[in-house]
N, C-alpha and C positions, 0 to 999 in steps of 0.2 A: 504493500499499499504506499502511496505517495505522502498522504497527509493523514495524521492521526491526532485527535484531541479527546480529552476526557472532561466530563462535568458531573457534578453531583445534583441529583434531583430527588424531590419528595413526591412519591406517587400517592394520590388521594384514594380514599376508600370508595371511589366511584368508577364507572367505566372510563377507559382511556381510549381515545381515537387517534389514529395516525393518518397522515395524508401526504401525497407526493407534493413536490414544490408547487406545481401548477394546479393541483387538485384533481388530476385525471384519475387517480386511484387512491384508495384508502380503506379504512375499516377499523374494527375494534382490535385493540392490542390485547391479546389474551395471554394468560399464563404469568402475568405480572401482578402480584399481590400488593396491597398498600404497604408503604414503608419507604425507607431511605435507600437509594440506589446510586451506584456509580454508572455512568453511561459513557462508553467509548464509541466514537464514530470514526471509522477508517474509510478512506476514499482513494480511488485510482481513476486516472483519466480526467482530472478536473480541468486542466487546460484545454484538452480536446473537447470536453463538454462545453466549455465556454465558447470555443471557436465554432463548434458544431451544434449549437443550441437548437437548431431546427432540423438537424439531420435525421434521416430515417434510421431506425435501429438503435441499438445500445451504443453509447459513446463513453459515458462514465458509470461508475458503480460505487455503491456505498454499502458498508456493513455496519450495523448498529447492534451493540452488545450491552446488556443490562446485567448487573449483579448486585446483590445486597451489600451495602457498605455505608459507613458513616460519612457525613459530609466532609469533603476536602476542597481546597481551592481548585478552580479550573486549571487545566494543564494542557499545554501544546506539546505533544510528544514527538511529532515529526512533521516537517515542512518540506515537501518535495516539488510542489507545483509553483508556478509563478503567480497564480491567482490567490493562493492562501494568505500571503502577507497582507494584502488589502483587507480581506475579511477579518483577520486577526486584529489589525490596526483599527478599522472602522467600527466593527461589531463584536469583536472577540470577548471582551470582558463585560459581564452584566453590570449595567450602570444604574 
């Protein structure tokens, strides 16, 4: 994976929904009980995804992993794309 970040989240005791960036797909996130979690998002093809935003077929891919853990500061574990520094600088830390 080119880019990897981790954040802490508190999952409420209600149903959780996920959605793709533009809302084309989504659904209920099942198997995640209420509690404190660490979430790791790994990505590959980010620059190609930005360049080929309207391309047919898969250009970039993301892996989202959850595990029970106490809250910790957000962490940037790996930066390999040219696009990631912008997002880390402009949107990276919760304000």
